KOLGUKOL-398645 format. One line per 5 residues: their letters; for each residue x, y, z of C-alpha. Coordinates in nm, 2 decimals, padded with zeros to 4 digits. Example, Ala and Ser with C-alpha at 12.3 -4.5 7.8 and 13.67 -1.06 7.14 Angstrom:
BEGIN
as) 01.23,-00.45,00.78 | 01.37,-00.11,00.71
END
This chain:
BEGIN
mpskk) -05.11,-02.82,-02.30 | -05.10,-02.97,-02.65 | -05.42,-03.16,-02.74 | -05.41,-03.52,-02.85 | -05.50,-03.65,-03.19
ssrla) -05.56,-03.99,-03.34 | -05.45,-03.96,-03.70 | -05.12,-04.09,-03.83 | -04.95,-03.80,-03.99 | -04.68,-03.86,-04.24
altva) -04.51,-03.53,-04.29 | -04.14,-03.57,-04.36 | -03.87,-03.32,-04.45 | -03.66,-03.50,-04.70 | -03.88,-03.77,-04.85
avcst) -03.97,-03.93,-05.18 | -04.33,-04.05,-05.16 | -04.39,-04.39,-05.29 | -04.66,-04.45,-05.55 | -04.90,-04.59,-05.29
atgvv) -04.99,-04.45,-04.95 | -04.85,-04.75,-04.77 | -04.50,-04.60,-04.71 | -04.25,-04.33,-04.77 | -03.89,-04.35,-04.85
vtspa) -03.68,-04.11,-04.65 | -03.33,-04.01,-04.72 | -03.30,-03.86,-04.37 | -03.50,-03.65,-04.13 | -03.42,-03.29,-04.09
gaaap) -03.07,-03.23,-03.94 | -02.95,-03.59,-03.99 | -02.74,-03.75,-04.25 | -02.81,-04.12,-04.33 | -02.53,-04.33,-04.21
saaap) -02.35,-04.54,-04.47 | -02.46,-04.90,-04.50 | -02.22,-05.19,-04.47 | -02.31,-05.51,-04.65 | -02.37,-05.80,-04.41
adgqv) -02.09,-06.06,-04.43 | -02.32,-06.34,-04.54 | -02.53,-06.12,-04.77 | -02.84,-06.17,-04.55 | -02.99,-05.84,-04.42
rihdv) -03.11,-05.88,-04.07 | -03.31,-05.64,-03.85 | -03.01,-05.50,-03.67 | -02.87,-05.41,-04.01 | -03.19,-05.23,-04.08
qggtr) -03.18,-05.04,-03.75 | -02.81,-04.95,-03.74 | -02.64,-04.78,-03.45 | -02.80,-04.44,-03.48 | -03.16,-04.33,-03.49
ispla) -03.15,-04.34,-03.87 | -03.14,-04.66,-04.06 | -02.83,-04.69,-04.29 | -03.07,-04.86,-04.53 | -03.33,-04.59,-04.54
gqqvt) -03.48,-04.57,-04.89 | -03.35,-04.91,-04.99 | -03.53,-05.24,-05.06 | -03.46,-05.53,-04.83 | -03.54,-05.89,-04.90
dvpgi) -03.64,-06.18,-04.68 | -03.55,-06.02,-04.35 | -03.62,-06.29,-04.08 | -03.78,-06.25,-03.74 | -04.05,-06.37,-03.50
vtgvr) -04.37,-06.16,-03.48 | -04.40,-06.01,-03.13 | -04.70,-05.78,-03.17 | -04.98,-05.70,-03.41 | -05.17,-05.37,-03.43
tygss) -05.51,-05.42,-03.60 | -05.67,-05.09,-03.51 | -05.61,-04.72,-03.59 | -05.44,-04.58,-03.90 | -05.10,-04.73,-03.83
kgfwf) -05.18,-05.09,-03.88 | -04.89,-05.34,-03.89 | -04.68,-05.57,-03.68 | -04.35,-05.59,-03.50 | -04.10,-05.87,-03.55
qdrqp) -03.77,-05.95,-03.39 | -03.46,-06.14,-03.48 | -03.38,-06.46,-03.28 | -03.01,-06.42,-03.36 | -02.90,-06.08,-03.22
drdpa) -02.57,-05.93,-03.29 | -02.33,-05.82,-03.01 | -02.38,-05.45,-03.05 | -02.60,-05.31,-02.77 | -02.68,-05.00,-02.99
tsegv) -02.86,-05.19,-03.26 | -03.22,-05.29,-03.20 | -03.32,-05.64,-03.30 | -03.69,-05.54,-03.36 | -03.87,-05.33,-03.62
fvytg) -04.22,-05.22,-03.72 | -04.37,-05.34,-04.05 | -04.63,-05.09,-04.17 | -04.90,-05.28,-04.37 | -05.17,-05.01,-04.38
sapkv) -05.44,-05.27,-04.34 | -05.50,-05.55,-04.09 | -05.19,-05.76,-04.11 | -05.22,-06.13,-04.19 | -04.97,-06.26,-03.93
avgdd) -05.00,-06.37,-03.57 | -04.78,-06.34,-03.27 | -04.53,-06.62,-03.28 | -04.51,-06.64,-03.66 | -04.17,-06.69,-03.80
arvsg) -04.18,-06.44,-04.09 | -03.97,-06.32,-04.38 | -04.03,-05.96,-04.48 | -03.93,-05.79,-04.80 | -04.00,-05.42,-04.85
tvsey) -03.87,-05.06,-04.84 | -03.70,-04.92,-04.53 | -03.81,-04.58,-04.43 | -03.80,-04.33,-04.14 | -04.14,-04.22,-04.02
vpggt) -04.17,-03.90,-03.81 | -04.48,-03.91,-03.59 | -04.65,-03.57,-03.61 | -04.43,-03.46,-03.90 | -04.08,-03.31,-03.90
asgnq) -04.21,-02.97,-03.78 | -04.29,-03.14,-03.45 | -03.92,-03.22,-03.39 | -04.01,-03.57,-03.29 | -03.77,-03.86,-03.34
svtei) -03.82,-04.09,-03.64 | -03.93,-04.45,-03.63 | -03.75,-04.70,-03.85 | -04.01,-04.90,-04.05 | -04.04,-05.15,-04.34
gkptv) -04.32,-05.05,-04.57 | -04.49,-05.18,-04.88 | -04.41,-05.53,-04.75 | -04.43,-05.87,-04.89 | -04.46,-06.12,-04.60
tvvss) -04.40,-06.49,-04.60 | -04.49,-06.70,-04.29 | -04.25,-06.99,-04.25 | -04.40,-07.14,-03.93 | -04.64,-07.04,-03.65
gnplp) -04.66,-07.09,-03.27 | -04.29,-07.02,-03.21 | -04.17,-06.90,-02.87 | -04.10,-06.52,-02.86 | -03.76,-06.37,-02.80
kavtl) -03.71,-06.31,-02.43 | -03.83,-05.96,-02.33 | -03.58,-05.70,-02.22 | -03.67,-05.57,-01.87 | -03.69,-05.20,-01.82
darsv) -03.61,-05.10,-01.47 | -03.39,-04.87,-01.25 | -03.08,-05.07,-01.35 | -03.13,-05.09,-01.72 | -03.24,-04.73,-01.78
pdaya) -02.96,-04.47,-01.73 | -03.01,-04.16,-01.51 | -02.88,-03.92,-01.77 | -03.17,-03.84,-02.01 | -03.03,-03.75,-02.35
pagdp) -02.71,-03.65,-02.53 | -02.67,-03.29,-02.64 | -02.76,-03.25,-03.00 | -02.51,-03.19,-03.28 | -02.47,-02.81,-03.32
aaggs) -02.39,-02.86,-03.69 | -02.73,-03.03,-03.73 | -02.93,-02.77,-03.55 | -02.92,-02.97,-03.23 | -03.04,-03.29,-03.38
isalp) -02.95,-03.62,-03.21 | -03.07,-03.83,-03.50 | -02.72,-03.91,-03.65 | -02.53,-03.94,-03.32 | -02.41,-04.29,-03.23
lrpsr) -02.63,-04.44,-02.97 | -02.49,-04.48,-02.62 | -02.75,-04.69,-02.44 | -02.55,-04.74,-02.13 | -02.52,-04.37,-02.08
yalda) -02.85,-04.20,-02.19 | -03.21,-04.30,-02.12 | -03.33,-04.19,-02.47 | -03.05,-04.39,-02.63 | -03.13,-04.69,-02.42
yesle) -03.50,-04.68,-02.53 | -03.40,-04.61,-02.90 | -03.16,-04.91,-02.89 | -03.47,-05.12,-02.81 | -03.71,-04.96,-03.06
gmnvr) -03.94,-05.23,-03.19 | -03.82,-05.49,-02.95 | -04.01,-05.71,-02.71 | -03.97,-05.54,-02.37 | -04.13,-05.58,-02.02
igssr) -04.18,-05.40,-01.70 | -04.25,-05.55,-01.36 | -04.49,-05.41,-01.11 | -04.46,-05.03,-01.16 | -04.62,-04.73,-00.99
vvtgt) -04.86,-04.52,-01.20 | -04.75,-04.16,-01.24 | -05.02,-04.04,-01.48 | -05.36,-04.18,-01.45 | -05.56,-04.34,-01.73
dpyae) -05.68,-04.09,-01.99 | -05.97,-04.10,-02.24 | -05.72,-04.23,-02.50 | -05.67,-04.56,-02.31 | -05.31,-04.49,-02.19
lwvtv) -05.13,-04.44,-01.87 | -04.78,-04.37,-01.75 | -04.57,-04.56,-01.50 | -04.22,-04.51,-01.37 | -03.97,-04.79,-01.37
kpheh) -03.76,-04.59,-01.12 | -03.97,-04.59,-00.80 | -03.74,-04.36,-00.61 | -03.69,-04.10,-00.88 | -03.82,-03.76,-00.76
adhrg) -04.12,-03.93,-00.60 | -04.39,-03.72,-00.43 | -04.58,-03.83,-00.12 | -04.89,-03.92,-00.32 | -04.72,-04.14,-00.58
gtvyg) -04.63,-03.91,-00.86 | -04.29,-03.81,-01.01 | -04.21,-03.44,-00.97 | -04.06,-03.24,-01.25 | -03.83,-03.00,-01.08
sygsq) -03.60,-02.86,-01.34 | -03.50,-02.87,-01.71 | -03.17,-03.03,-01.61 | -03.32,-03.31,-01.41 | -03.55,-03.52,-01.63
ntgrl) -03.75,-03.82,-01.50 | -03.59,-04.09,-01.70 | -03.81,-04.37,-01.56 | -04.13,-04.24,-01.71 | -04.29,-04.47,-01.97
qvqsl) -04.62,-04.46,-02.15 | -04.82,-04.78,-02.16 | -05.09,-04.86,-02.42 | -05.25,-05.19,-02.52 | -05.24,-05.38,-02.85
iptae) -05.57,-05.54,-02.76 | -05.87,-05.32,-02.89 | -06.07,-05.18,-02.60 | -06.38,-05.34,-02.74 | -06.22,-05.68,-02.67
qpfpt) -06.05,-05.59,-02.34 | -06.12,-05.26,-02.16 | -05.81,-05.07,-02.07 | -05.75,-05.06,-01.70 | -05.85,-04.74,-01.50
advgq) -05.58,-04.63,-01.27 | -05.49,-04.32,-01.07 | -05.15,-04.18,-00.97 | -05.00,-04.38,-00.68 | -05.17,-04.71,-00.78
vlsgs) -04.96,-04.99,-00.92 | -04.97,-05.17,-01.25 | -04.89,-05.51,-01.10 | -04.74,-05.81,-01.25 | -04.57,-05.83,-01.59
tegpl) -04.66,-05.60,-01.88 | -04.50,-05.70,-02.20 | -04.49,-05.60,-02.57 | -04.31,-05.41,-02.84 | -04.15,-05.07,-02.76
dynef) -04.28,-04.81,-02.99 | -04.24,-04.43,-03.03 | -04.54,-04.20,-03.10 | -04.64,-03.84,-03.12 | -04.81,-03.82,-02.79
ggytl) -04.55,-03.93,-02.54 | -04.25,-04.07,-02.72 | -04.14,-04.42,-02.62 | -04.44,-04.64,-02.54 | -04.48,-05.00,-02.43
lartl) -04.76,-05.14,-02.65 | -04.88,-05.42,-02.42 | -04.95,-05.76,-02.56 | -05.00,-05.87,-02.20 | -05.11,-05.62,-01.95
gtvtg) -05.07,-05.61,-01.57 | -05.35,-05.55,-01.33 | -05.41,-05.23,-01.13 | -05.37,-05.27,-00.75 | -05.35,-05.05,-00.45
aspar) -05.57,-04.76,-00.33 | -05.62,-04.43,-00.51 | -05.50,-04.12,-00.32 | -05.77,-03.93,-00.14 | -05.89,-03.60,-00.30
evtrp) -05.74,-03.34,-00.08 | -05.93,-03.09,00.14 | -05.76,-02.77,00.24 | -05.80,-02.63,00.59 | -06.08,-02.38,00.67
grage) -05.98,-02.01,00.69 | -05.89,-01.85,01.02 | -06.01,-01.52,01.16 | -05.85,-01.23,00.98 | -05.73,-01.43,00.69
lavat) -05.82,-01.36,00.33 | -05.84,-01.67,00.12 | -05.78,-01.63,-00.26 | -05.79,-01.92,-00.50 | -05.73,-01.99,-00.87
ynven) -05.90,-02.26,-01.05 | -05.89,-02.35,-01.42 | -06.23,-02.51,-01.49 | -06.14,-02.65,-01.83 | -06.36,-02.49,-02.08
laatd) -06.67,-02.46,-01.86 | -06.97,-02.36,-02.07 | -07.34,-02.30,-02.01 | -07.40,-02.59,-02.24 | -07.22,-02.84,-02.02
pqekf) -07.42,-03.10,-01.82 | -07.52,-03.01,-01.47 | -07.29,-03.28,-01.33 | -06.98,-03.08,-01.44 | -07.11,-02.77,-01.26
drlad) -07.20,-02.97,-00.95 | -06.86,-03.15,-00.93 | -06.66,-02.83,-00.98 | -06.88,-02.65,-00.72 | -06.82,-02.94,-00.47
gvvnh) -06.45,-02.88,-00.52 | -06.48,-02.51,-00.44 | -06.70,-02.57,-00.13 | -06.58,-02.90,00.02 | -06.22,-02.91,-00.10
lsspd) -06.12,-02.55,-00.12 | -06.32,-02.45,00.18 | -06.51,-02.17,00.00 | -06.24,-01.92,-00.06 | -06.32,-01.55,-00.03
vvale) -06.21,-01.48,-00.38 | -06.18,-01.73,-00.67 | -06.02,-01.65,-01.00 | -06.15,-01.88,-01.27 | -05.98,-01.96,-01.60
eiqdn) -06.13,-02.11,-01.91 | -06.49,-01.98,-01.87 | -06.65,-02.02,-02.21 | -06.93,-01.81,-02.35 | -07.30,-01.90,-02.31
ngtkd) -07.31,-02.14,-02.61 | -06.97,-02.29,-02.58 | -06.79,-02.37,-02.90 | -07.08,-02.28,-03.12 | -06.92,-02.00,-03.33
dgtva) -07.20,-01.75,-03.39 | -07.05,-01.43,-03.24 | -07.17,-01.49,-02.89 | -06.92,-01.36,-02.63 | -07.13,-01.31,-02.31
adqtv) -07.08,-01.57,-02.04 | -07.33,-01.46,-01.78 | -07.53,-01.78,-01.81 | -07.22,-01.99,-01.77 | -07.11,-01.81,-01.45
rrfvd) -07.47,-01.80,-01.31 | -07.50,-02.18,-01.34 | -07.17,-02.21,-01.16 | -07.24,-01.98,-00.87 | -07.58,-02.14,-00.83
avaaa) -07.42,-02.48,-00.81 | -07.18,-02.35,-00.54 | -07.47,-02.21,-00.33 | -07.66,-02.54,-00.38 | -07.35,-02.73,-00.24
ggphy) -07.36,-02.52,00.07 | -07.11,-02.25,-00.03 | -07.13,-01.87,-00.04 | -07.37,-01.68,-00.27 | -07.08,-01.56,-00.48
ewrsi) -07.10,-01.24,-00.68 | -06.88,-01.22,-00.99 | -06.70,-00.97,-01.22 | -06.55,-01.03,-01.56 | -06.51,-00.86,-01.90
dpvdk) -06.64,-01.02,-02.22 | -06.36,-01.06,-02.49 | -06.37,-00.96,-02.85 | -06.51,-01.25,-03.05 | -06.23,-01.50,-03.15
adgga) -05.95,-01.27,-03.01 | -05.84,-01.46,-02.70 | -05.75,-01.81,-02.82 | -05.87,-02.14,-02.68 | -06.13,-02.37,-02.83
pggni) -06.27,-02.20,-03.15 | -06.60,-02.03,-03.08 | -06.56,-02.07,-02.70 | -06.42,-01.72,-02.62 | -06.26,-01.83,-02.29
rqgfl) -06.18,-01.57,-02.04 | -06.10,-01.52,-01.67 | -06.34,-01.40,-01.40 | -06.36,-01.32,-01.03 | -06.60,-01.48,-00.79
fdpdr) -06.61,-01.32,-00.44 | -06.81,-01.37,-00.12 | -06.98,-01.03,-00.05 | -07.02,-01.13,00.32 | -06.64,-01.14,00.35
vsftd) -06.49,-00.91,00.09 | -06.61,-00.62,-00.13 | -06.53,-00.54,-00.49 | -06.44,-00.19,-00.58 | -06.63,-00.11,-00.91
rpggd) -06.49,00.16,-01.13 | -06.64,00.20,-01.48 | -06.45,00.21,-01.81 | -06.32,-00.15,-01.83 | -06.39,-00.33,-02.15
attav) -06.23,-00.57,-02.39 | -06.00,-00.32,-02.56 | -05.94,-00.05,-02.30 | -05.62,-00.08,-02.10 | -05.66,-00.04,-01.73
gvtrt) -05.42,00.21,-01.57 | -05.29,00.29,-01.23 | -05.36,00.62,-01.05 | -05.29,00.77,-00.71 | -05.58,00.85,-00.48
adgap) -05.61,01.17,-00.27 | -05.45,00.99,00.02 | -05.16,00.87,-00.18 | -05.28,00.51,-00.24 | -05.26,00.32,-00.57
altas) -05.59,00.25,-00.75 | -05.70,00.11,-01.08 | -05.85,00.34,-01.33 | -06.11,00.07,-01.41 | -06.21,-00.22,-01.20
pgrvd) -06.24,-00.47,-01.34 | -06.00,-00.38,-01.62 | -05.78,-00.56,-01.87 | -05.40,-00.52,-01.87 | -05.28,-00.37,-02.20
pgssa) -05.52,-00.57,-02.42 | -05.38,-00.40,-02.74 | -05.03,-00.53,-02.68 | -04.89,-00.79,-02.92 | -04.80,-00.99,-02.61
wqdsr) -05.17,-01.09,-02.59 | -05.24,-01.17,-02.95 | -05.47,-01.47,-02.97 | -05.44,-01.51,-02.59 | -05.63,-01.43,-02.28
kplag) -05.58,-01.07,-02.15 | -05.51,-01.04,-01.77 | -05.81,-00.92,-01.57 | -05.73,-00.68,-01.28 | -05.96,-00.62,-00.99
efvfr) -05.96,-00.42,-00.67 | -06.09,-00.57,-00.35 | -06.13,-00.45,00.00 | -06.09,-00.68,00.30 | -06.13,-00.54,00.65
grtvf) -06.05,-00.19,00.52 | -05.73,-00.30,00.33 | -05.71,-00.28,-00.05 | -05.60,-00.60,-00.23 | -05.52,-00.60,-00.60
vianh) -05.57,-00.93,-00.78 | -05.46,-00.99,-01.14 | -05.61,-01.31,-01.30 | -05.40,-01.46,-01.57 | -05.42,-01.73,-01.83
fvskg) -05.09,-01.72,-02.03 | -05.05,-01.88,-02.37 | -05.02,-02.26,-02.37 | -04.71,-02.47,-02.45 | -04.86,-02.58,-02.78
gdqal) -04.59,-02.61,-03.05 | -04.30,-02.68,-02.81 | -04.08,-02.98,-02.89 | -04.14,-03.28,-02.67 | -03.91,-03.38,-02.39
ssgyq) -03.83,-03.69,-02.60 | -03.77,-03.48,-02.91 | -03.51,-03.56,-03.17 | -03.35,-03.23,-03.08 | -03.18,-03.19,-02.75
pptrs) -03.24,-02.98,-02.56 | -03.58,-02.94,-02.71 | -03.69,-02.60,-02.83 | -03.96,-02.43,-02.62 | -04.09,-02.19,-02.89
seter) -04.41,-02.10,-02.70 | -04.19,-01.93,-02.43 | -04.14,-01.63,-02.64 | -04.49,-01.51,-02.60 | -04.52,-01.61,-02.24
hqqad) -04.20,-01.41,-02.17 | -04.36,-01.10,-02.32 | -04.68,-01.16,-02.12 | -04.48,-01.20,-01.80 | -04.29,-00.87,-01.87
evnaf) -04.63,-00.69,-01.91 | -04.77,-00.82,-01.58 | -04.45,-00.75,-01.40 | -04.44,-00.39,-01.53 | -04.81,-00.34,-01.43
vkrll) -04.74,-00.47,-01.07 | -04.44,-00.24,-01.05 | -04.67,00.06,-01.13 | -04.88,-00.03,-00.83 | -04.57,-00.08,-00.60
airkd) -04.42,00.25,-00.72 | -04.71,00.43,-00.55 | -04.71,00.22,-00.24 | -04.43,-00.03,-00.20 | -04.63,-00.23,00.06
advla) -04.94,-00.27,-00.16 | -05.10,-00.62,-00.14 | -05.08,-00.75,-00.50 | -05.15,-01.10,-00.63 | -05.09,-01.22,-00.98
igdin) -05.26,-01.55,-01.01 | -05.39,-01.81,-01.25 | -05.28,-02.06,-01.52 | -04.94,-01.93,-01.60 | -04.88,-02.23,-01.83
dfefs) -04.52,-02.25,-01.71 | -04.31,-02.39,-01.43 | -04.20,-02.22,-01.11 | -03.84,-02.26,-01.22 | -03.90,-02.12,-01.57
dtahr) -03.78,-01.80,-01.72 | -04.15,-01.70,-01.74 | -04.17,-01.72,-01.36 | -03.84,-01.54,-01.32 | -03.96,-01.25,-01.54
leagg) -04.28,-01.22,-01.34 | -04.06,-01.20,-01.03 | -03.81,-00.95,-01.18 | -03.70,-00.68,-00.95 | -03.86,-00.84,-00.65
alwsa) -04.21,-00.72,-00.76 | -04.35,-01.07,-00.72 | -04.26,-01.41,-00.58 | -04.42,-01.75,-00.67 | -04.57,-01.87,-00.35
ikslp) -04.58,-02.23,-00.45 | -04.20,-02.22,-00.37 | -04.30,-02.20,-00.01 | -04.39,-02.57,-00.03 | -04.13,-02.85,-00.01
pqery) -04.01,-02.94,-00.36 | -04.19,-03.28,-00.36 | -04.52,-03.09,-00.31 | -04.48,-02.85,-00.59 | -04.72,-02.95,-00.87
tydyq) -05.06,-02.85,-01.00 | -05.08,-03.06,-01.32 | -04.98,-03.41,-01.44 | -04.86,-03.45,-01.79 | -04.69,-03.75,-01.95
gnsqv) -04.56,-03.89,-01.61 | -04.45,-03.55,-01.48 | -04.62,-03.39,-01.18 | -04.55,-03.02,-01.26 | -04.64,-02.66,-01.19
ldqil) -04.86,-02.47,-01.44 | -05.08,-02.28,-01.20 | -04.93,-02.02,-00.97 | -05.01,-01.75,-00.72 | -04.74,-01.48,-00.72
ispav) -04.73,-01.24,-00.43 | -04.59,-00.89,-00.37 | -04.33,-00.82,-00.10 | -04.59,-00.71,00.16 | -04.78,-01.04,00.12
rrgpf) -04.46,-01.24,00.12 | -04.35,-01.09,00.45 | -04.65,-01.28,00.59 | -04.77,-01.47,00.76 | -04.93,-01.66,00.47
sydsv) -05.00,-02.02,00.38 | -05.02,-02.18,00.04 | -05.19,-02.50,-00.07 | -05.20,-02.69,-00.40 | -05.52,-02.89,-00.35
hvnae) -05.49,-03.21,-00.54 | -05.84,-03.30,-00.65 | -05.80,-03.35,-01.03 | -05.46,-03.39,-01.19 | -05.38,-03.73,-01.04
fadqn) -05.71,-03.90,-01.12 | -05.85,-04.07,-01.42 | -06.19,-03.93,-01.33 | -06.13,-03.55,-01.34 | -06.35,-03.24,-01.30
sdhdp) -06.07,-03.04,-01.46 | -05.72,-03.12,-01.57 | -05.58,-02.87,-01.32 | -05.56,-02.87,-00.95 | -05.68,-02.55,-00.78
qvlrf) -05.45,-02.34,-00.56 | -05.53,-02.13,-00.25 | -05.34,-01.86,-00.07 | -05.43,-01.73,00.28 | -05.28,-01.42,00.42
rp) -05.36,-01.12,00.65 | -05.38,-00.80,00.45
END
């Protein structure tokens, strides 16, 4: 998934930069025409005149004078310092927000409750830059601020809950504007994104709300204001299709610096109890965000970290686990905790496909590609935790050719328990040689190299991990396992994008990758249609996605997580959505069963994580 950043980027498509760095004047973001401005009847510009009835201010690029309002929030940290203020005399148009952000660039000299008059330049700031596709935030920059009085009561906060937030997520974008929603009239009673936009910069509140993404290292968490919306049995909110968005998701951050008041630690399923209140902002890493001036308290118990059942006689247990950039340079604690997960929560599977194994010196970029020290530390930690003495197979990549953290050279690898399953070694596999499929003397399919990489020279795998294919034997039956780590979703437009539906540009490469793996599996099945084949790993896409459909094309594979009830289908938690990224796809012979599938929730729902992914395990009888 996309990584987070802390800098305030100020890239804009159509902008005239002011003479100082404190603001930008924007004619309109890409795909949007600035609405025309009507002069207020009394000549006094108010905040709702600045905001207007679309996402773009009708006054963008213009100077405003003595705009009145009460300060409702002050941000003194980070690179986006400023304050929010709100009009005490709202108009009667539900589409026009009565609050706005004033960007000061340095610590503002106002306090909550001040009655202020602000003069400055209206602009539209796009968090992350216009290339991100994000919505713009209306601001007043280069301000001159006069405080009339202090200690005033704040405007009553608008409550966000299941009644006030519509079930429909967003309007369809304007085809004439490339799918942009920026210039469309807001319909806050119909669409959730419009409802949030109509409150941009205003004082809002939530009551006691269930946490649906735990606290992260950036001092933020996600709640849902709709407790019954696609709830799973452990407290999360399941993302089940592109057409059924979870409209109640809301990010919560604090306006109080963590040095003064630590941000609460919460796991999925706990509750942010009481009232949380503050301005509603929009940012690059989650869209609409409640910036808490007053923050509730975390109550309730965390969910237990799951333990999958032990294997049964005659079952082969195969797991996949993204170990999140595991390197030999990591502290022993990380190895021990991951090993505990394998032994005591995954019940020591017979085969484990690992993703994101870094080379022996991690992100030090000195040409090192070997990862034997990384893997050795891991298998030793598993043994120390009481697990099997795993053996392993992998292929070192070409330096800097497989993406991931620069210098890390992440790759997939197989661990296997030699007391339970054997690995068929065939020479010839290396970073650049494509593994093939051949027919043995008795008419069975076999790999030309084991382990081997699937078509590493294909453009589908440019700057991405190449699939690792291996041949195993369990109780006399051959099982083919293909370990995958498809390209990430980096570069996709956010769900809260200013373009609806958002563009998923990263899909193009994943589709090519899925086609390659599907074609390789079909070569095995063409020789023996009842071959046991598993394509497993971090697919970086949903079970309902076109990527999954392409992997499944022609009936060659089927995503086994779909054997679970819909409310149990998730392996990752991102921005309030419990969703599938990791999958185990099975060939028809395996699907005929019996088999069992388990997504073992030990990481994704928790603030304290060993990895950001939950491992998956499949048990079947070859």
